[in-house]
ZAMARGU-4260 file (C-alpha; in steps of 0.2 Angstrom, whole numbers, plus 5000, padded with zeros to 4 digits):
<rodrens>
0) 5090/4765/5165 | 5094/4748/5151 | 5100/4755/5133 | 5084/4747/5124 | 5074/4757/5139
5) 5084/4773/5132 | 5079/4768/5114 | 5062/4764/5118 | 5062/4783/5124 | 5072/4792/5109
10) 5059/4782/5096 | 5043/4786/5107 | 5051/4807/5108 | 5055/4806/5090 | 5037/4800/5086
15) 5030/4813/5094 | 5039/4825/5087 | 5034/4819/5071 | 5019/4819/5076 | 5017/4839/5081
20) 5026/4842/5065 | 5012/4833/5053 | 4999/4843/5062 | 5005/4858/5063 | 5008/4858/5042
25) 4989/4849/5039 | 4984/4863/5050 | 4994/4877/5040 | 4987/4870/5023 | 4969/4869/5031
30) 4971/4889/5032 | 4978/4890/5015 | 4966/4880/5010 | 4948/4891/5018 | 4955/4907/5011
35) 4953/4898/4994 | 4935/4894/4999 | 4921/4907/5001 | 4917/4910/5018 | 4898/4912/5020
40) 4894/4932/5024 | 4907/4937/5013 | 4907/4947/4997 | 4898/4943/4982 | 4913/4940/4970
45) 4913/4932/4952 | 4926/4932/4939 | 4924/4947/4922 | 4932/4959/4914 | 4941/4973/4923
50) 4949/4989/4915 | 4954/5003/4920 | 4941/5014/4911 | 4925/5021/4916 | 4911/5010/4908
55) 4896/5018/4900 | 4904/5034/4911 | 4901/5027/4927 | 4912/5030/4939 | 4920/5014/4946
60) 4934/5008/4963 | 4948/4995/4958 | 4955/4988/4974 | 4962/4971/4979 | 4951/4959/4984
65) 4956/4949/5000 | 4937/4940/5001 | 4943/4924/5005 | 4937/4912/4991 | 4947/4908/4973
70) 4948/4926/4969 | 4960/4931/4986 | 4971/4945/4981 | 4965/4948/4963 | 4962/4967/4956
75) 4941/4968/4956 | 4929/4983/4954 | 4914/4988/4959 | 4904/5003/4953 | 4907/5019/4964
80) 4890/5021/4969 | 4887/5003/4977 | 4902/5000/4983 | 4894/4984/4994 | 4888/4977/4979
85) 4894/4961/4968 | 4912/4961/4966 | 4921/4959/4948 | 4936/4950/4949 | 4951/4950/4935
90) 4962/4936/4937 | 4978/4950/4939 | 4987/4948/4959 | 4991/4963/4966 | 4999/4966/4983
95) 4998/4984/4979 | 4991/4996/4967 | 4988/5011/4962 | 4980/5018/4944 | 4979/5035/4936
100) 4977/5041/4918 | 4973/5022/4912 | 4992/5015/4919 | 4989/5005/4932 | 5005/5000/4945
105) 5003/4984/4953 | 5017/4974/4964 | 5016/4954/4963 | 5023/4942/4975 | 5031/4928/4963
110) 5029/4911/4972 | 5048/4901/4974 | 5048/4884/4981 | 5062/4892/4992 | 5057/4910/4997
115) 5047/4923/4988 | 5053/4936/4979 | 5045/4952/4970 | 5042/4964/4954 | 5033/4979/4949
120) 5021/4976/4932 | 5015/4991/4922 | 4998/4990/4917 | 4990/4993/4903 | 4969/4999/4904
125) 4964/4983/4900 | 4977/4976/4913 | 4988/4968/4899 | 5008/4970/4906 | 5018/4982/4897
130) 5035/4980/4907 | 5042/4974/4924 | 5054/4977/4936 | 5062/4968/4948 | 5059/4971/4967
135) 5072/4975/4981 | 5059/4970/4996 | 5041/4968/5000 | 5031/4980/4995 | 5022/4994/5003
140) 5019/5008/4994 | 5010/5014/4974 | 5006/5028/4965 | 5003/5036/4947 | 5004/5053/4941
145) 4987/5062/4936 | 4987/5057/4917 | 4997/5040/4920 | 5014/5044/4913 | 5023/5042/4928
150) 5024/5027/4942 | 5031/5026/4962 | 5032/5011/4974 | 5043/5009/4986 | 5049/4992/4995
155) 5054/4988/5013 | 5072/4983/5010 | 5072/4977/5027 | 5058/4978/5041 | 5041/4977/5038
160) 5033/4992/5047 | 5034/5011/5048 | 5033/5009/5067 | 5048/5010/5071 | 5065/5014/5068
165) 5073/4998/5060 | 5070/4995/5043 | 5078/5004/5027 | 5064/5007/5011 | 5069/5010/4992
170) 5058/5022/4981 | 5057/5022/4962 | 5049/5034/4947 | 5047/5027/4931 | 5043/5035/4915
175) 5034/5025/4906 | 5035/5034/4890 | 5051/5034/4889 | 5055/5019/4903 | 5068/5028/4912
180) 5069/5020/4930 | 5076/5032/4944 | 5079/5018/4956 | 5082/5027/4970 | 5077/5044/4978
185) 5091/5042/4990 | 5102/5048/4974 | 5092/5063/4974 | 5100/5078/4979 | 5091/5088/4998
190) 5090/5102/5002 | 5086/5106/5021 | 5082/5122/5026 | 5091/5128/5011 | 5104/5118/5012
195) 5113/5106/5004 | 5109/5089/5014 | 5121/5074/5018 | 5116/5058/5030 | 5119/5040/5027
200) 5103/5035/5035 | 5089/5042/5023 | 5076/5031/5018 | 5062/5039/5004 | 5043/5032/5006
205) 5026/5034/5000 | 5026/5048/4982 | 5011/5055/4979 | 5014/5067/4961 | 5007/5081/4958
210) 5011/5082/4939 | 5024/5071/4930 | 5038/5084/4937 | 5035/5087/4953 | 5029/5075/4969
215) 5025/5076/4986 | 5035/5061/4998 | 5040/5057/5014 | 5060/5057/5021 | 5066/5051/5036
220) 5083/5055/5045 | 5090/5057/5060 | 5075/5050/5069 | 5064/5063/5061 | 5051/5062/5045
225) 5048/5077/5033 | 5038/5081/5020 | 5046/5085/5004 | 5043/5092/4987 | 5053/5085/4974
230) 5055/5087/4956 | 5063/5073/4945 | 5067/5083/4932 | 5080/5092/4943 | 5083/5077/4954
235) 5081/5087/4973 | 5067/5086/4986 | 5066/5101/4999 | 5060/5099/5015 | 5045/5110/5021
240) 5038/5102/5039 | 5041/5088/5050 | 5032/5075/5056 | 5026/5070/5039 | 5022/5051/5033
245) 5014/5045/5017 | 5007/5059/5010 | 4991/5057/4996 | 4990/5075/4989 | 4970/5082/4985
250) 4962/5080/4967 | 4965/5099/4967 | 4981/5100/4972 | 4977/5111/4985 | 4978/5098/5002
255) 4990/5084/5009 | 4983/5070/5020 | 4994/5061/5029 | 4997/5051/5045 | 5004/5060/5058
260) 5014/5051/5075 | 5006/5058/5090 | 5015/5059/5109 | 5008/5045/5119 | 5004/5031/5108
265) 5007/5015/5107 | 5024/5014/5097 | 5016/4999/5089 | 5000/5012/5083 | 5008/5029/5082
270) 4998/5038/5071 | 4984/5050/5067 | 4978/5057/5051 | 4976/5075/5047 | 4976/5085/5033
275) 4989/5098/5027 | 4983/5115/5019 | 4997/5118/5007 | 4991/5138/5003 | 4991/5142/5023
280) 5001/5127/5030 | 4987/5124/5042 | 4983/5107/5051 | 4967/5099/5052 | 4965/5081/5062
285) 4953/5072/5055 | 4938/5061/5064 | 4947/5045/5063 | 4954/5041/5081 | 4962/5025/5078
290) 4978/5023/5069 | 4980/5021/5052 | 4997/5014/5043 | 4988/5016/5026 | 4992/5032/5010
295) 4977/5037/5011 | 4968/5037/4994 | 4955/5055/4991 | 4937/5052/4984 | 4937/5061/4968
300) 4926/5075/4975 | 4941/5080/4986 | 4929/5082/5004 | 4932/5063/5007 | 4947/5050/5010
305) 4949/5033/5009 | 4959/5019/5020 | 4964/5001/5027 | 4961/4996/5043 | 4964/4978/5050
310) 4948/4966/5047 | 4941/4950/5047 | 4949/4946/5028 | 4965/4956/5032 | 4958/4975/5030
315) 4943/4983/5027 | 4941/4999/5019 | 4933/5015/5027 | 4931/5032/5024 | 4929/5050/5035
320) 4929/5069/5030 | 4942/5078/5025 | 4938/5092/5033 | 4940/5087/5051 | 4921/5086/5053
325) 4908/5070/5056 | 4913/5051/5058 | 4923/5036/5051 | 4914/5024/5041 | 4915/5007/5035
330) 4916/5009/5016 | 4921/4991/5011 | 4926/4974/5020 | 4939/4963/5010 | 4947/4975/5002
335) 4964/4987/5001 | 4973/4997/4989 | 4959/5009/4981 | 4959/5019/4967 | 4944/5027/4958
340) 4942/5027/4939 | 4931/5041/4930
</rodrens>
């Protein structure tokens, strides 16, 4: 083969590679632009005012809007009685969100030229920023105490799924009255079966508050997960039960809904939802049999729970009775991280 032919072959190969790269970039750009355009059949969304207080005494549902269009990822609201109704979008974008007592915690992505960073933003009832804190990883869980004073968040420091074992989390708790930050629950004293426990592989996630001092969460160590009850005053956590992840305390404070690993399921989808009675410590499996990787939210009546499952827009919200009866039903399409206000 002559030198000229070799050069022609090389130039042709480079041209093909350039064309493939250009097509890939254009395809990615088109996909990104598509998410900024409203899609036929999707939920109706319009800009407006969103507050973390009930309007005219009406209970509201605040959530991350996942519908494609200019308001994707913004906090939005609908009346709790008409979850399929027209959505009011706030302009505030959150990956994860929770609210109670007029305080909101919004875990955000900060888009960068090279890579994204993340931050936790504390919001007042009008969604104005009070303070923000840099996050060490990808946001995954957020909660607020019932009166709005304490907020908690969890991020993945490494890994991006709870399904396996190769991940590390960091969970923080913030007092919004004193602005005292407890940056990592791994600094708390662990009481496992009544004895002080030390290990290098501890991870915490999924805080749910009982009050401004006490909380429940998940502890992972030694290849197992545990339900723990924590105390922010004494900086201690105490194990209560094994195989409990992402607990969520009921409005009455007497039950926890959580996800439990079930033998025989796929390693990528290992969970089933259960409710734990804190008085009797009896577990009840819920009628939702699909694997749910979410920290479930209770509806204010304490009879049903709400959770996210994958959907056409990224995620849909589903609901199921909390007593093990009934069937799961879709509550909303294109929504994530719900919270009830009022």
